[in-house]
LOMISE-247606 format. One record per residue (C-alpha): residue number from 1; z, x, y. Coordinates in Angstrom, 3 decimals. Layout:
residues N
(site NUM, (Z, X, Y)),
...
end
This chain:
residues 323
(site 1, (9.241, -105.659, 23.235)),
(site 2, (9.158, -107.794, 20.101)),
(site 3, (5.821, -109.157, 19.121)),
(site 4, (6.971, -112.652, 19.797)),
(site 5, (7.841, -112.050, 23.380)),
(site 6, (4.616, -110.083, 24.061)),
(site 7, (2.440, -112.759, 22.426)),
(site 8, (4.209, -115.729, 24.197)),
(site 9, (3.673, -113.895, 27.560)),
(site 10, (-0.025, -113.496, 26.871)),
(site 11, (-0.326, -117.129, 25.789)),
(site 12, (1.462, -118.345, 28.959)),
(site 13, (-0.787, -116.216, 31.153)),
(site 14, (-3.940, -117.767, 29.680)),
(site 15, (-4.975, -114.547, 28.050)),
(site 16, (-4.743, -115.774, 24.515)),
(site 17, (-6.856, -114.254, 21.750)),
(site 18, (-6.475, -114.649, 18.051)),
(site 19, (-4.412, -111.440, 18.023)),
(site 20, (-1.834, -113.276, 20.045)),
(site 21, (-1.215, -116.017, 17.491)),
(site 22, (2.366, -116.305, 16.394)),
(site 23, (3.372, -116.439, 12.737)),
(site 24, (6.790, -117.402, 11.513)),
(site 25, (8.269, -117.553, 8.063)),
(site 26, (10.584, -120.611, 7.886)),
(site 27, (13.006, -119.311, 5.320)),
(site 28, (15.761, -121.719, 6.258)),
(site 29, (15.352, -124.120, 3.373)),
(site 30, (18.970, -123.589, 2.149)),
(site 31, (19.902, -125.817, 5.154)),
(site 32, (18.024, -128.568, 3.439)),
(site 33, (17.787, -127.883, -0.383)),
(site 34, (20.877, -125.891, -1.201)),
(site 35, (20.504, -124.041, -4.507)),
(site 36, (16.858, -124.921, -4.856)),
(site 37, (15.919, -123.331, -1.573)),
(site 38, (14.077, -120.318, -2.895)),
(site 39, (12.119, -122.247, -5.523)),
(site 40, (11.672, -121.685, -9.247)),
(site 41, (12.253, -118.409, -10.914)),
(site 42, (9.485, -116.860, -13.040)),
(site 43, (11.704, -117.153, -16.243)),
(site 44, (12.940, -120.584, -15.661)),
(site 45, (15.723, -121.985, -13.502)),
(site 46, (15.961, -121.364, -9.726)),
(site 47, (15.900, -118.201, -7.727)),
(site 48, (19.259, -117.053, -6.439)),
(site 49, (20.323, -116.408, -2.809)),
(site 50, (20.112, -112.716, -3.614)),
(site 51, (16.473, -113.149, -4.604)),
(site 52, (15.740, -115.202, -1.536)),
(site 53, (17.271, -112.620, 0.769)),
(site 54, (15.342, -109.885, -0.952)),
(site 55, (12.095, -111.621, -0.430)),
(site 56, (12.777, -112.257, 3.147)),
(site 57, (13.814, -108.653, 3.657)),
(site 58, (10.496, -107.444, 2.056)),
(site 59, (8.567, -109.591, 4.526)),
(site 60, (10.523, -108.373, 7.586)),
(site 61, (10.254, -104.677, 6.497)),
(site 62, (6.465, -105.135, 6.131)),
(site 63, (6.249, -106.627, 9.682)),
(site 64, (4.297, -109.439, 8.119)),
(site 65, (5.429, -112.079, 10.607)),
(site 66, (6.498, -112.343, 14.130)),
(site 67, (9.629, -114.505, 13.478)),
(site 68, (11.917, -114.789, 10.528)),
(site 69, (13.705, -118.186, 10.678)),
(site 70, (16.745, -118.476, 8.465)),
(site 71, (20.122, -120.088, 8.113)),
(site 72, (22.999, -118.642, 10.130)),
(site 73, (24.587, -117.257, 7.049)),
(site 74, (21.510, -115.541, 5.824)),
(site 75, (20.673, -114.366, 9.271)),
(site 76, (23.962, -112.627, 9.659)),
(site 77, (23.386, -110.913, 6.289)),
(site 78, (19.910, -109.826, 7.166)),
(site 79, (21.058, -108.578, 10.616)),
(site 80, (23.940, -106.574, 8.904)),
(site 81, (21.248, -104.832, 6.943)),
(site 82, (19.710, -103.573, 10.241)),
(site 83, (16.367, -105.292, 9.772)),
(site 84, (16.012, -106.386, 13.380)),
(site 85, (17.434, -103.520, 15.329)),
(site 86, (13.997, -101.942, 15.519)),
(site 87, (10.516, -103.203, 14.429)),
(site 88, (8.402, -106.089, 15.502)),
(site 89, (10.126, -109.050, 13.893)),
(site 90, (12.544, -111.490, 15.782)),
(site 91, (15.391, -113.113, 13.929)),
(site 92, (15.906, -116.905, 14.503)),
(site 93, (18.350, -119.191, 12.945)),
(site 94, (18.299, -122.895, 12.384)),
(site 95, (20.582, -124.150, 14.995)),
(site 96, (21.113, -127.703, 13.763)),
(site 97, (20.617, -129.560, 10.535)),
(site 98, (19.954, -133.265, 11.139)),
(site 99, (20.579, -135.663, 8.259)),
(site 100, (16.817, -136.167, 7.514)),
(site 101, (16.631, -132.588, 6.069)),
(site 102, (19.697, -133.157, 3.788)),
(site 103, (17.815, -132.949, 0.462)),
(site 104, (20.228, -132.014, -2.305)),
(site 105, (19.129, -132.890, -5.774)),
(site 106, (19.632, -136.618, -6.471)),
(site 107, (20.447, -137.418, -2.837)),
(site 108, (18.894, -140.210, -0.709)),
(site 109, (19.943, -139.177, 2.808)),
(site 110, (16.438, -138.578, 3.953)),
(site 111, (15.672, -142.310, 3.431)),
(site 112, (18.016, -143.072, 6.186)),
(site 113, (17.161, -142.801, 9.903)),
(site 114, (17.966, -139.212, 11.161)),
(site 115, (21.264, -138.555, 12.601)),
(site 116, (22.202, -135.542, 14.847)),
(site 117, (24.404, -132.918, 13.142)),
(site 118, (25.020, -129.163, 13.792)),
(site 119, (26.702, -126.661, 11.469)),
(site 120, (25.913, -123.384, 13.237)),
(site 121, (28.179, -122.320, 16.019)),
(site 122, (26.316, -120.483, 18.860)),
(site 123, (29.423, -118.618, 19.710)),
(site 124, (29.513, -117.045, 16.184)),
(site 125, (25.757, -116.573, 15.895)),
(site 126, (25.221, -115.039, 19.387)),
(site 127, (26.530, -111.555, 18.463)),
(site 128, (23.580, -110.972, 16.079)),
(site 129, (20.865, -113.460, 17.151)),
(site 130, (19.615, -115.036, 20.451)),
(site 131, (17.024, -117.543, 19.190)),
(site 132, (17.267, -120.743, 17.170)),
(site 133, (15.358, -123.722, 16.136)),
(site 134, (16.648, -127.120, 17.275)),
(site 135, (15.341, -130.158, 15.425)),
(site 136, (15.022, -133.845, 16.306)),
(site 137, (13.362, -136.837, 14.614)),
(site 138, (12.656, -140.016, 16.493)),
(site 139, (12.391, -143.261, 14.493)),
(site 140, (11.854, -145.985, 17.171)),
(site 141, (15.416, -146.960, 16.673)),
(site 142, (17.212, -146.985, 19.969)),
(site 143, (20.807, -146.084, 18.982)),
(site 144, (19.674, -143.290, 16.578)),
(site 145, (17.112, -141.852, 19.067)),
(site 146, (19.540, -142.131, 21.930)),
(site 147, (22.169, -140.176, 19.902)),
(site 148, (19.615, -137.444, 19.070)),
(site 149, (18.750, -136.937, 22.743)),
(site 150, (22.390, -136.844, 23.816)),
(site 151, (23.094, -134.152, 21.154)),
(site 152, (20.168, -132.095, 22.259)),
(site 153, (21.398, -132.256, 25.894)),
(site 154, (24.859, -130.914, 24.750)),
(site 155, (23.128, -128.158, 22.748)),
(site 156, (21.057, -127.118, 25.785)),
(site 157, (24.119, -126.831, 27.888)),
(site 158, (25.897, -124.718, 25.328)),
(site 159, (22.780, -122.571, 24.799)),
(site 160, (22.444, -121.898, 28.469)),
(site 161, (26.056, -120.714, 28.701)),
(site 162, (25.620, -118.463, 25.596)),
(site 163, (22.341, -116.944, 26.726)),
(site 164, (20.733, -118.421, 23.607)),
(site 165, (17.031, -119.281, 23.463)),
(site 166, (15.483, -122.016, 21.362)),
(site 167, (12.319, -123.631, 20.177)),
(site 168, (12.123, -127.309, 19.538)),
(site 169, (11.081, -129.046, 16.241)),
(site 170, (10.151, -132.709, 16.450)),
(site 171, (9.466, -134.164, 12.982)),
(site 172, (7.370, -137.266, 12.244)),
(site 173, (9.568, -140.288, 11.778)),
(site 174, (11.387, -140.330, 8.558)),
(site 175, (12.550, -143.982, 8.543)),
(site 176, (10.683, -145.679, 11.413)),
(site 177, (11.275, -149.178, 12.669)),
(site 178, (8.275, -151.309, 13.686)),
(site 179, (5.944, -148.354, 13.824)),
(site 180, (2.513, -148.500, 12.117)),
(site 181, (1.400, -145.317, 10.441)),
(site 182, (-1.651, -145.090, 12.867)),
(site 183, (0.754, -145.030, 15.777)),
(site 184, (2.799, -142.137, 14.585)),
(site 185, (0.779, -139.293, 16.269)),
(site 186, (0.927, -141.045, 19.744)),
(site 187, (4.519, -141.850, 19.221)),
(site 188, (5.456, -138.293, 18.489)),
(site 189, (3.451, -136.919, 21.371)),
(site 190, (5.013, -139.376, 23.782)),
(site 191, (8.407, -138.690, 22.463)),
(site 192, (8.067, -134.935, 22.941)),
(site 193, (6.780, -135.198, 26.499)),
(site 194, (9.345, -137.829, 27.444)),
(site 195, (12.182, -135.850, 26.010)),
(site 196, (11.354, -132.656, 27.958)),
(site 197, (10.348, -134.452, 31.210)),
(site 198, (13.837, -134.076, 32.575)),
(site 199, (14.446, -130.503, 31.263)),
(site 200, (14.155, -127.625, 33.834)),
(site 201, (12.608, -124.340, 33.069)),
(site 202, (15.926, -122.671, 32.422)),
(site 203, (16.610, -124.996, 29.382)),
(site 204, (13.071, -125.531, 28.142)),
(site 205, (12.154, -124.521, 24.600)),
(site 206, (9.979, -121.391, 24.106)),
(site 207, (7.575, -123.441, 22.050)),
(site 208, (7.229, -126.552, 19.893)),
(site 209, (7.109, -127.055, 16.116)),
(site 210, (5.438, -130.279, 15.015)),
(site 211, (3.456, -131.731, 12.168)),
(site 212, (-0.255, -131.470, 12.324)),
(site 213, (-1.286, -135.079, 12.929)),
(site 214, (-5.029, -134.341, 13.205)),
(site 215, (-7.287, -132.742, 15.754)),
(site 216, (-7.204, -135.522, 18.292)),
(site 217, (-3.363, -135.722, 18.488)),
(site 218, (-2.979, -131.920, 18.753)),
(site 219, (-5.592, -131.653, 21.469)),
(site 220, (-4.010, -134.503, 23.429)),
(site 221, (-0.646, -132.686, 23.500)),
(site 222, (-2.037, -129.261, 24.192)),
(site 223, (-4.338, -130.527, 27.040)),
(site 224, (-1.599, -132.713, 28.618)),
(site 225, (0.604, -129.687, 29.491)),
(site 226, (-0.787, -126.192, 29.012)),
(site 227, (2.558, -124.707, 29.844)),
(site 228, (3.909, -126.218, 26.552)),
(site 229, (3.071, -123.859, 23.639)),
(site 230, (2.465, -125.986, 20.516)),
(site 231, (3.185, -124.752, 17.009)),
(site 232, (2.656, -126.494, 13.672)),
(site 233, (4.919, -126.679, 10.645)),
(site 234, (3.673, -126.219, 7.142)),
(site 235, (5.061, -129.217, 5.338)),
(site 236, (4.562, -129.334, 1.541)),
(site 237, (3.407, -126.303, -0.415)),
(site 238, (0.014, -127.960, -1.298)),
(site 239, (-2.865, -125.878, -2.564)),
(site 240, (-3.700, -122.475, -1.181)),
(site 241, (-6.778, -124.014, 0.379)),
(site 242, (-4.465, -126.509, 2.198)),
(site 243, (-2.551, -123.563, 3.700)),
(site 244, (-5.579, -121.834, 5.076)),
(site 245, (-7.259, -125.006, 6.140)),
(site 246, (-4.150, -126.134, 7.993)),
(site 247, (-3.951, -122.876, 9.760)),
(site 248, (-7.657, -122.713, 10.694)),
(site 249, (-7.891, -126.373, 11.914)),
(site 250, (-4.653, -126.255, 13.958)),
(site 251, (-5.534, -122.987, 15.762)),
(site 252, (-9.035, -124.325, 16.439)),
(site 253, (-7.607, -127.404, 18.098)),
(site 254, (-5.016, -125.567, 20.225)),
(site 255, (-1.965, -124.597, 18.173)),
(site 256, (-0.651, -121.139, 19.006)),
(site 257, (2.148, -120.849, 16.521)),
(site 258, (2.486, -121.530, 12.731)),
(site 259, (5.874, -121.898, 11.122)),
(site 260, (5.268, -122.115, 7.401)),
(site 261, (8.055, -122.336, 4.798)),
(site 262, (7.109, -123.447, 1.399)),
(site 263, (3.534, -122.514, 1.863)),
(site 264, (4.706, -118.877, 2.089)),
(site 265, (7.858, -118.862, 0.061)),
(site 266, (6.516, -120.615, -2.966)),
(site 267, (3.288, -118.499, -3.141)),
(site 268, (2.729, -116.306, -6.118)),
(site 269, (2.770, -113.391, -3.673)),
(site 270, (4.190, -114.150, -0.229)),
(site 271, (2.901, -110.881, 1.236)),
(site 272, (-0.602, -111.466, -0.009)),
(site 273, (-0.482, -114.997, 1.254)),
(site 274, (0.490, -113.782, 4.733)),
(site 275, (-2.102, -111.165, 4.711)),
(site 276, (-4.827, -113.673, 4.200)),
(site 277, (-3.259, -116.062, 6.662)),
(site 278, (-3.617, -113.336, 9.318)),
(site 279, (-7.203, -112.848, 8.173)),
(site 280, (-7.992, -116.471, 8.670)),
(site 281, (-6.389, -116.456, 12.154)),
(site 282, (-8.399, -113.424, 13.223)),
(site 283, (-11.553, -115.093, 11.966)),
(site 284, (-12.366, -112.481, 9.409)),
(site 285, (-12.635, -115.027, 6.598)),
(site 286, (-12.986, -118.821, 6.377)),
(site 287, (-10.444, -120.980, 4.482)),
(site 288, (-12.586, -121.188, 1.286)),
(site 289, (-13.310, -117.460, 1.272)),
(site 290, (-9.651, -116.696, 1.741)),
(site 291, (-8.686, -118.680, -1.355)),
(site 292, (-11.094, -116.659, -3.456)),
(site 293, (-9.720, -113.344, -1.853)),
(site 294, (-6.185, -114.348, -2.540)),
(site 295, (-6.910, -115.132, -6.175)),
(site 296, (-8.674, -111.746, -6.559)),
(site 297, (-5.691, -110.007, -4.981)),
(site 298, (-3.334, -111.719, -7.423)),
(site 299, (-5.510, -110.565, -10.307)),
(site 300, (-5.376, -106.896, -9.010)),
(site 301, (-1.598, -107.227, -9.017)),
(site 302, (-1.430, -108.671, -12.509)),
(site 303, (-0.064, -111.909, -11.199)),
(site 304, (-1.071, -115.290, -12.768)),
(site 305, (-1.908, -117.948, -10.211)),
(site 306, (-0.340, -121.360, -10.694)),
(site 307, (-3.634, -123.126, -10.428)),
(site 308, (-7.209, -122.279, -11.299)),
(site 309, (-9.435, -121.054, -8.539)),
(site 310, (-11.305, -124.328, -8.609)),
(site 311, (-8.177, -126.404, -8.269)),
(site 312, (-6.657, -124.229, -5.690)),
(site 313, (-9.838, -124.396, -3.604)),
(site 314, (-9.412, -128.112, -3.029)),
(site 315, (-8.137, -129.705, 0.230)),
(site 316, (-5.506, -132.278, -0.898)),
(site 317, (-3.613, -133.053, 2.318)),
(site 318, (-5.191, -136.143, 3.819)),
(site 319, (-4.813, -135.112, 7.370)),
(site 320, (-7.010, -132.060, 6.682)),
(site 321, (-9.965, -134.085, 5.158)),
(site 322, (-13.008, -134.838, 7.220)),
(site 323, (-12.912, -138.101, 9.091)),
end
């Protein structure tokens, strides 16, 4: 049994311990950014697809995550290398690519209300992968939100026929209409619960992926329906302290899954970053101590941190600051 399935089983049974927390590397950024997906190269320019695949392969071979989320094209290549035939890591692909994640350089698509769209074919993906991420973004715009829900219904039917499992991502609104910022957490929570209220167990997502909108919003969703496993997305790269603080706060308030992309992939050493993320989850170190430990580990590897220790120890994401 893969670690994902074992951990989800324990979480559902009410036997959760920190050892059952699920960690995913969201390496599917090529579905959004294109060439810039893997981030800047050390000697200038951008990392290539080859380098991106190499970094993900290293993480999978180290068993450093429970789930490796990638594009269908990269998933096919990684599966061809035999990375998931054995070992603890589960392969997942991004099953749809709504317009709010279309972020090529110079584009303005993300300023428009999200529209449903799907490149990946489950028929083509199913021979090497049986798990995918499906994403929706609600904007309080009837026609657009209605279209998103209809597309999700069609996907669920196709997934059921193909024997394909999914987890559900619901982004915060990207171009909302008549929605005050302070109303966003409640709007997202209500949209998630409403969207799944008519979905039977055979079609339900394994877990959720949502933005961390603060302790109160997360606790409300977790407490409302304990059968719904809630995970958090990483968002912007931020400081190293932001990464550890987000992980610590979210887990403390009920999250059981973390799906971080840029916070891992843009780190000076993704494997060291993941190592300290696990230590934070297990309660071995606090967020501030983990930053110091990460910088010390970079020094031992001869890697130069992008920020000073003082700068990297700051919490910069507003939702993580004390209120």
